[in-house]
N, C-alpha and C positions, 0 to 999 in steps of 0.2 A: 456580564462579567467583562471587566477591562482586560485588554490584552496584557499577557504577563511574559517576562523574560528574566533570565538570571542576570545578576549584576555583572558577570565577567564570563569569559569563555577561555578555556585552557588550551584550546587547539585553533589553528588558523582556519578561517572559514573558506572552504573549498568550493562552495556553491556561490561565491559572491558575484559571479558573472552569469550564473545560469538563469535564462529566461529574461535578462535584463531588457532586450530590444522590445519585448512585448509587455513590459511591466507598467507602462504609463496609461495604456487604455486596453482593457480586455472586455470583448463582448460576452454577453451571457452565453453560457453553454446551452446547446440545444438538447443534450443528454450526456450521460456519463459513458466514456469509451474506456475499455480495458486493454485494448490492443496497442502494440508498439506505436503504430502509425496513427492512432486515434481516428480510424475511419470505419471500423467494422466490428462485428462480435456483439455479445450481449450488452445491454445497457444497464441502468441503475437497478433494474429488477433483480439483479444477481444478488443485491444485498438483501433481499426479502423485505419484510415489513419493518420499515424504519420509523414510522409515525409513533411518536411518544416514546421513543427509546433513547438511551444514552449511547452515542456513537463517537468513535474516534477515527481520524485519518492519521496513519503513521507515515511520516515524511511527506507532509502536505504541500511543501513548496510555497508557492504564493497563495495557496488555499483556495483555488478556483473551483475544484470539485466539491470541496467542503462547503463553500458558499452556495453552489448550485443546490446541493442536497438540503442544506438548511432552509432554502427559500422554497423549494418545490416539494420535498418529501416530509417536511415538517417533523423532524425528530424532537424529543424533549430538549436535547442540546447535541451539538457536534463539536468535538475538540480537534481543532487542526494543530497537530504537533510537528515541529521541525526544529532541528538542532542548529540551523543556520540563521545567524544574526541578520544577514542580508535579506534572506527569504522571508523571515518574519517581519522585518520592516516593510517589505513589499505587500505582505498579507494585511498589514495593519492599514497601509495607505489605501489599498484597494478595497478591502471588505470589512474594516473595523467597525462599521455600523450595521452590519447584518445580523438581525434577530437570530437567537439560539446558537449563534457561532461564536465559539471560544478559541482565541488564536494564542498559542502558547509556544514559546521557544524553550525546548528542552530536549534532552537525550531521550529517545523514545523508551528504551528498556528502563532507564532510572525512573522516569515519570510513572510508567505503568506499574513497576514494582512498589512505588510508594502510594499507589491508589488501588488497593485491593477491592475486587468486587464492585467496581464503579461503573462498568460498562456492560452493555448488551452486544454491541457490534464493534469490532475493529476491522479496518480495511487498509490495504496498501496498493497503489497503482504505480509500480516500478518506483516504490519509495523506500522506507526504512527497511522493510523485509529484504530487499536487494542489498542494502548497504550496511546492515548491522549483523554481527555474527548470530546465525539462526539459533545456536545453542544457548545464547544469551537472551536474545530478543523473544523467542517464542515462548518460553517459560514465563517471561514477564507479562506477555499478552495473557496467557492463561490465568496468571494472578489477578490481573485486572478485570477480566471478564467474569460475570456471574455464571453459576452453573448452567450449562446449556447455551452459553453465549457463543457467538460465531466469529471466525476470523476468515476474511476473504481477501485474497491478494492475486494480482497478476505479476509475472517475473518473466524474465527472458527464457526462451525454450532452447537457446543455444547462444554461443557468443557472436558479437556482432561481425566478426570475420568469417562466420559460417562454422567455426569448430564446434564439435558436440559439446554438451554440458558436462560438468564435472561429475564423476561417479562417486566421489567422496565429498564430505562436507567441508571443502576447501575453497577459499577465495582466490581471485586473480586481481592483479594490481591494474588499475585504470590511470592512465596519465592525466594529471591535472595541473593547474596553475595557481600558485598562491596569489594573494591580492597585489603583492609587489612584482609579480611576473615571473618568480622563480618557479622551476619545476618541482612538482610534487606527485604523489600517487594516492589513490583512493581505492579501498578494498571493495569489490563487488562479488556477490555469490551468484554464480550461474550453474544451478544444480539440476541433475537428471530428476525425472519424476519419482523414481524409487527412493532417492535420497531425501527429497522433500517429505515423502510419506513417513520414512523412518524418523526424521527430525520432529514432524508434527506428532507422531505416536509417542516419542520420548518426552514431549513436552505436555502431554496430557490431552491430545486432540484426537478426535475420530474424523477420518476424511469422509466427507459427504459426497463432494463432486470434484473430479479433475478433468480438465479437458485442454484442448489447444485451439487457438485461433491463428490461422495463416493469412497474411496479407502482403500485398506489394506496396512499395512506396508510391505516393501520389504522382511522383515525377518519373515512374517506371524504374526506380532504383531496386536495390536488392530485396528479396523477400525476406521477412522476419516471421519468427514464430513466437507467439506468446502462450505461456502456461497459466492457466487459471485454476485456483484452488479454493474450495469452501470447506471449512473445517469446523468442528463443533467441540467446545470444551466438554470433557466427560463430566457427568453429573446430572442433576434434575434438568428436565426439558425446559427451555425458555418459553416464555408465553406463546399462545397460539399463533401459528403463521410463520413458524421458523424452519420449516422444512422436514426433512426425513429423520427418523429416530436412529439410534445407533443400530448398526447392523442392517440397515436398509441399503440395498444395491446402489452404487454410485452412478447417477445418471449422467449422460453426456449433455453438454450445452449445444452440441451441433456436431455432426460428424465432420472430422477433418478430411481433406482431401486424401485419396488412395495413395499410400506409399510414402506418407509423411507422418511424423510423430515428434514428440518432444525429444 
């Protein structure tokens, strides 16, 4: 399928400069990383059995992860969704010819709501789940997933300045620059684990896995915590190989260091 995009955009593209220095030549990924610094934690196996399934990355950016999955894990198709015109253009220039990869510029919640029952798996790596209102996006994900389909996402375990995550489903404003250089803000949701659990439950998901990954910056910078979630849409179980049934205890992906938590 050819890359698609809307004919116009109603809001300024706040992601116009994100990832630009690396956009000309990107080496193939050796694996999928879910943590903030992209150097530790579980790999693409966290997604489960992807082969032959319909998958979407929510907030795919330049579609680097989606292209890797399309080539290595052989889904039936993988849809790389991003609302940014600039990021979409980069993804087309870099990965427009990758088989099974569909590059689509669209608001994630709107697109998902308009394509009910079309997906087996949706995932986000600090993507749309971080930057779209959870009470709008997660129900839309549930609509797009088939019964038993899975949502997997990584998100910040605390604010970048070290402050604890929000204990209510409220966003914080992130400073950004418009294409003309003028200041703007972008909303980001940095939520405590119980808040994510409540929102997932309200959207029709059962939480299967929740865990944390702790790592240091490669240059010795500040430590960051990533929260990982695997949730299943309530309903009939997806085809074999999709993990625990509803009510199964939530396994950890790896024990966090003593004294640390989301």
